C-alpha positions, 0 to 999 in steps of 0.5 A: 881310483874308480870311486874317486873319479866318480865322486870328484871327477879327478884321476888319481894314482894311489901312492900309499896306505893311510890305514885300515879303520873300523870304529864300533860306534860308526854305524850307518843305517840305510832306510827304505821309507820308514823301514830300516833296510840295512845296518852296517859297521864299515871297515874302511881302507883309506889310501893316499893318492895324488891327482894325475888328471881330470877336473872337479866334476862329480857325478850328480848321483855320487856327490852334491859338492866337491871342493879342496879344503885347507886343513886349517879350515876342517873345523868349519865343516860337520864331519863325523868323528870317525871320518875326521880321525881318518882325515887327521891321521892321513894329514899327520902321519906317514905310517899306516894306521890299523884299528 
């Protein structure tokens, strides 16, 4: 709930579990100048939530842009395949996914 508030400005209430996701080819590399600072393979716990308040006003250090997107328009955006899998599962299934 805190992360959602920071990144979107919205207050949410968690209402369920979308899933627990780990994708071996989804690796995040953090750079410090020209040097690799850290490499992570994330395990994401994705939650289903509903908006209970707030306004779309992200913290500038957290997100450059936040907007509602109709699911039919998702193909218009560059989204990493691992993240797209999480979004698609959340939109199409009520059963939690564990990978």
